[in-house]
py3Dmol code that shows the C-alpha trace and the ligand (Angstrom):
import py3Dmol

protein = """\
ATOM      1  CA  MET A   1     -14.344 -32.855 -89.530  1.00  0.00           C
ATOM      2  CA  SER A   2     -15.442 -30.514 -86.789  1.00  0.00           C
ATOM      3  CA  SER A   3     -16.950 -27.100 -87.533  1.00  0.00           C
ATOM      4  CA  ARG A   4     -14.652 -24.116 -87.603  1.00  0.00           C
ATOM      5  CA  ILE A   5     -15.933 -21.059 -85.848  1.00  0.00           C
ATOM      6  CA  LEU A   6     -14.616 -17.540 -86.293  1.00  0.00           C
ATOM      7  CA  MET A   7     -15.379 -15.446 -83.209  1.00  0.00           C
ATOM      8  CA  ILE A   8     -15.101 -11.692 -83.615  1.00  0.00           C
ATOM      9  CA  GLU A   9     -15.099 -10.342 -80.052  1.00  0.00           C
ATOM     10  CA  ASP A  10     -13.076  -7.564 -78.425  1.00  0.00           C
ATOM     11  CA  ASN A  11     -13.592  -8.660 -74.802  1.00  0.00           C
ATOM     12  CA  GLU A  12     -10.905 -11.069 -73.604  1.00  0.00           C
ATOM     13  CA  GLN A  13     -13.068 -12.705 -70.897  1.00  0.00           C
ATOM     14  CA  ASN A  14     -15.899 -13.343 -73.368  1.00  0.00           C
ATOM     15  CA  ARG A  15     -13.449 -14.807 -75.871  1.00  0.00           C
ATOM     16  CA  TYR A  16     -11.997 -17.058 -73.186  1.00  0.00           C
ATOM     17  CA  LEU A  17     -15.314 -18.392 -71.970  1.00  0.00           C
ATOM     18  CA  ALA A  18     -16.825 -18.849 -75.442  1.00  0.00           C
ATOM     19  CA  THR A  19     -13.651 -20.579 -76.724  1.00  0.00           C
ATOM     20  CA  PHE A  20     -13.624 -22.901 -73.692  1.00  0.00           C
ATOM     21  CA  LEU A  21     -17.221 -23.917 -74.178  1.00  0.00           C
ATOM     22  CA  LEU A  22     -16.917 -24.401 -77.899  1.00  0.00           C
ATOM     23  CA  GLU A  23     -13.663 -26.392 -77.880  1.00  0.00           C
ATOM     24  CA  ARG A  24     -15.073 -28.606 -75.158  1.00  0.00           C
ATOM     25  CA  ASN A  25     -17.869 -29.398 -77.617  1.00  0.00           C
ATOM     26  CA  GLY A  26     -15.561 -30.231 -80.501  1.00  0.00           C
ATOM     27  CA  PHE A  27     -15.512 -26.932 -82.360  1.00  0.00           C
ATOM     28  CA  GLN A  28     -12.345 -25.381 -83.699  1.00  0.00           C
ATOM     29  CA  VAL A  29     -12.198 -21.713 -82.764  1.00  0.00           C
ATOM     30  CA  GLU A  30     -10.302 -18.858 -84.332  1.00  0.00           C
ATOM     31  CA  SER A  31     -10.771 -15.425 -82.872  1.00  0.00           C
ATOM     32  CA  ALA A  32     -10.389 -11.867 -84.015  1.00  0.00           C
ATOM     33  CA  VAL A  33     -10.465  -8.813 -81.781  1.00  0.00           C
ATOM     34  CA  ASP A  34     -12.091  -6.267 -84.106  1.00  0.00           C
ATOM     35  CA  GLY A  35     -14.039  -6.044 -87.308  1.00  0.00           C
ATOM     36  CA  ALA A  36     -11.101  -5.450 -89.598  1.00  0.00           C
ATOM     37  CA  ALA A  37      -9.212  -8.450 -88.258  1.00  0.00           C
ATOM     38  CA  GLY A  38     -12.367 -10.544 -88.460  1.00  0.00           C
ATOM     39  CA  LEU A  39     -12.951  -9.607 -92.063  1.00  0.00           C
ATOM     40  CA  ARG A  40      -9.341 -10.498 -92.958  1.00  0.00           C
ATOM     41  CA  ALA A  41      -9.601 -13.832 -91.176  1.00  0.00           C
ATOM     42  CA  ALA A  42     -12.956 -14.631 -92.779  1.00  0.00           C
ATOM     43  CA  ALA A  43     -11.698 -13.808 -96.251  1.00  0.00           C
ATOM     44  CA  SER A  44      -8.425 -15.701 -95.996  1.00  0.00           C
ATOM     45  CA  ASN A  45      -9.824 -18.849 -94.425  1.00  0.00           C
ATOM     46  CA  PRO A  46     -13.633 -18.922 -94.624  1.00  0.00           C
ATOM     47  CA  PRO A  47     -15.125 -20.444 -91.457  1.00  0.00           C
ATOM     48  CA  ASP A  48     -18.234 -22.639 -91.139  1.00  0.00           C
ATOM     49  CA  ILE A  49     -19.861 -20.362 -88.557  1.00  0.00           C
ATOM     50  CA  ILE A  50     -19.258 -16.790 -87.443  1.00  0.00           C
ATOM     51  CA  LEU A  51     -19.976 -15.493 -83.976  1.00  0.00           C
ATOM     52  CA  LEU A  52     -20.081 -11.709 -84.079  1.00  0.00           C
ATOM     53  CA  ASP A  53     -20.002  -9.360 -81.117  1.00  0.00           C
ATOM     54  CA  ILE A  54     -22.113  -6.298 -81.976  1.00  0.00           C
ATOM     55  CA  GLN A  55     -20.385  -3.851 -79.627  1.00  0.00           C
ATOM     56  CA  LEU A  56     -16.955  -3.618 -81.204  1.00  0.00           C
ATOM     57  CA  PRO A  57     -14.495  -0.709 -81.406  1.00  0.00           C
ATOM     58  CA  LYS A  58     -14.306   1.311 -84.606  1.00  0.00           C
ATOM     59  CA  MET A  59     -16.502  -0.787 -86.947  1.00  0.00           C
ATOM     60  CA  ASP A  60     -19.605  -2.032 -85.100  1.00  0.00           C
ATOM     61  CA  GLY A  61     -20.979  -5.521 -85.551  1.00  0.00           C
ATOM     62  CA  HIS A  62     -23.760  -4.449 -87.851  1.00  0.00           C
ATOM     63  CA  ALA A  63     -21.235  -2.937 -90.237  1.00  0.00           C
ATOM     64  CA  VAL A  64     -19.100  -6.052 -89.963  1.00  0.00           C
ATOM     65  CA  ALA A  65     -22.049  -8.285 -90.750  1.00  0.00           C
ATOM     66  CA  ARG A  66     -22.889  -6.291 -93.853  1.00  0.00           C
ATOM     67  CA  ALA A  67     -19.230  -6.464 -95.009  1.00  0.00           C
ATOM     68  CA  LEU A  68     -19.060 -10.236 -94.344  1.00  0.00           C
ATOM     69  CA  ARG A  69     -22.179 -10.781 -96.454  1.00  0.00           C
ATOM     70  CA  GLU A  70     -20.493  -9.049 -99.354  1.00  0.00           C
ATOM     71  CA  LEU A  71     -17.811 -11.716 -99.384  1.00  0.00           C
ATOM     72  CA  ARG A  72     -19.009 -14.288-101.877  1.00  0.00           C
ATOM     73  CA  GLU A  73     -17.588 -17.243 -99.912  1.00  0.00           C
ATOM     74  CA  LEU A  74     -19.646 -16.204 -96.890  1.00  0.00           C
ATOM     75  CA  ASP A  75     -23.019 -15.552 -98.433  1.00  0.00           C
ATOM     76  CA  ARG A  76     -24.403 -18.796 -96.965  1.00  0.00           C
ATOM     77  CA  THR A  77     -22.394 -18.913 -93.736  1.00  0.00           C
ATOM     78  CA  PRO A  78     -24.350 -18.735 -90.482  1.00  0.00           C
ATOM     79  CA  ILE A  79     -23.593 -15.449 -88.688  1.00  0.00           C
ATOM     80  CA  ILE A  80     -24.717 -15.256 -85.063  1.00  0.00           C
ATOM     81  CA  ALA A  81     -24.802 -11.895 -83.313  1.00  0.00           C
ATOM     82  CA  VAL A  82     -23.673 -11.759 -79.702  1.00  0.00           C
ATOM     83  CA  THR A  83     -24.512  -8.642 -77.819  1.00  0.00           C
ATOM     84  CA  SER A  84     -25.132  -7.144 -74.455  1.00  0.00           C
ATOM     85  CA  TYR A  85     -27.292  -4.405 -75.872  1.00  0.00           C
ATOM     86  CA  ALA A  86     -30.810  -4.459 -74.479  1.00  0.00           C
ATOM     87  CA  MET A  87     -31.815  -1.771 -76.928  1.00  0.00           C
ATOM     88  CA  VAL A  88     -35.178  -2.044 -78.586  1.00  0.00           C
ATOM     89  CA  GLY A  89     -34.720  -2.974 -82.188  1.00  0.00           C
ATOM     90  CA  ASP A  90     -31.151  -4.244 -81.826  1.00  0.00           C
ATOM     91  CA  ARG A  91     -32.061  -7.784 -82.737  1.00  0.00           C
ATOM     92  CA  GLU A  92     -33.879  -6.600 -85.839  1.00  0.00           C
ATOM     93  CA  LYS A  93     -30.890  -4.423 -86.793  1.00  0.00           C
ATOM     94  CA  SER A  94     -28.619  -7.444 -86.488  1.00  0.00           C
ATOM     95  CA  LEU A  95     -30.903  -9.531 -88.665  1.00  0.00           C
ATOM     96  CA  ALA A  96     -31.250  -6.735 -91.205  1.00  0.00           C
ATOM     97  CA  ALA A  97     -27.481  -6.466 -91.377  1.00  0.00           C
ATOM     98  CA  GLY A  98     -27.242 -10.092 -92.382  1.00  0.00           C
ATOM     99  CA  CYS A  99     -27.025 -12.042 -89.103  1.00  0.00           C
ATOM    100  CA  ASP A 100     -29.046 -15.232 -88.803  1.00  0.00           C
ATOM    101  CA  GLY A 101     -29.674 -15.268 -85.092  1.00  0.00           C
ATOM    102  CA  TYR A 102     -28.889 -13.647 -81.850  1.00  0.00           C
ATOM    103  CA  ILE A 103     -27.362 -14.615 -78.485  1.00  0.00           C
ATOM    104  CA  GLU A 104     -27.546 -12.273 -75.510  1.00  0.00           C
ATOM    105  CA  LYS A 105     -24.667 -11.550 -73.148  1.00  0.00           C
ATOM    106  CA  PRO A 106     -23.747 -12.463 -70.593  1.00  0.00           C
ATOM    107  CA  ILE A 107     -23.147 -15.870 -72.160  1.00  0.00           C
ATOM    108  CA  ASP A 108     -25.096 -18.612 -70.368  1.00  0.00           C
ATOM    109  CA  PRO A 109     -22.700 -21.647 -70.284  1.00  0.00           C
ATOM    110  CA  GLU A 110     -25.692 -23.982 -69.974  1.00  0.00           C
ATOM    111  CA  THR A 111     -27.299 -22.911 -73.252  1.00  0.00           C
ATOM    112  CA  PHE A 112     -24.595 -21.210 -75.328  1.00  0.00           C
ATOM    113  CA  VAL A 113     -23.484 -24.140 -77.494  1.00  0.00           C
ATOM    114  CA  ASP A 114     -26.971 -25.605 -77.944  1.00  0.00           C
ATOM    115  CA  THR A 115     -28.242 -22.192 -79.069  1.00  0.00           C
ATOM    116  CA  ILE A 116     -25.504 -21.990 -81.637  1.00  0.00           C
ATOM    117  CA  ARG A 117     -26.301 -25.458 -82.918  1.00  0.00           C
ATOM    118  CA  ASP A 118     -30.003 -24.662 -83.136  1.00  0.00           C
ATOM    119  CA  ILE A 119     -29.400 -21.496 -85.140  1.00  0.00           C
ATOM    120  CA  VAL A 120     -26.912 -23.272 -87.476  1.00  0.00           C
ATOM    121  CA  GLU A 121     -29.374 -26.098 -88.093  1.00  0.00           C
ATOM    122  CA  GLN A 122     -32.144 -23.638 -88.915  1.00  0.00           C
ATOM    123  CA  VAL A 123     -29.866 -21.815 -91.347  1.00  0.00           C
ATOM    124  CA  ARG A 124     -28.715 -25.031 -93.023  1.00  0.00           C
ATOM    125  CA  HIS A 125     -32.293 -26.218 -93.316  1.00  0.00           C
ATOM    126  CA  ILE A 126     -33.270 -23.024 -95.068  1.00  0.00           C
ATOM    127  CA  ARG A 127     -30.144 -22.369 -97.088  1.00  0.00           C
ATOM    128  CA  GLY A 128     -28.561 -25.774 -97.602  1.00  0.00           C
ATOM    129  CA  ARG A 129     -25.252 -27.054 -96.341  1.00  0.00           C
ATOM    130  CA  THR A 130     -22.367 -24.663 -96.598  1.00  0.00           C
TER     131      THR A 130
END
"""
ligand_1 = """\
1
MN
Mn -17.597 -6.004 -77.380
"""
view = py3Dmol.view(width=600, height=400)
view.addModel(protein, "pdb")
view.setStyle({"model": 0}, {"cartoon": {"style": "trace"}})
view.addModel(ligand_1, "xyz")
view.setStyle({"model": 1}, {"stick": {}})
view.zoomTo()
view.show()
């Protein structure tokens, strides 16, 4: 069975590109356009991997990551932050909020899927299969 990815991303173009790249590589993708919708989707049908935009309306990605980690079903699930922020310390904030890794926007189609696979493998090595 292929991995199910929940992508929480408010930008339609980013959703489109990421979904295209992931589906082409055999992933199943569900998307949510804000943190509240993402939390509902994650709780009702826990995914194998979460891709989390940090710059979201209302609830930012750091807050979403913390809330996701409070869901018992998701305490071992790889969460990968995706952000265009070039702010100093943003990566550390994402990791402190519960993310396992970090991908910078704009998405590079050449490396996007491999980077996700690398982060997921690292997480599974450390934490065990989810
Ligand atoms: Mn965004």
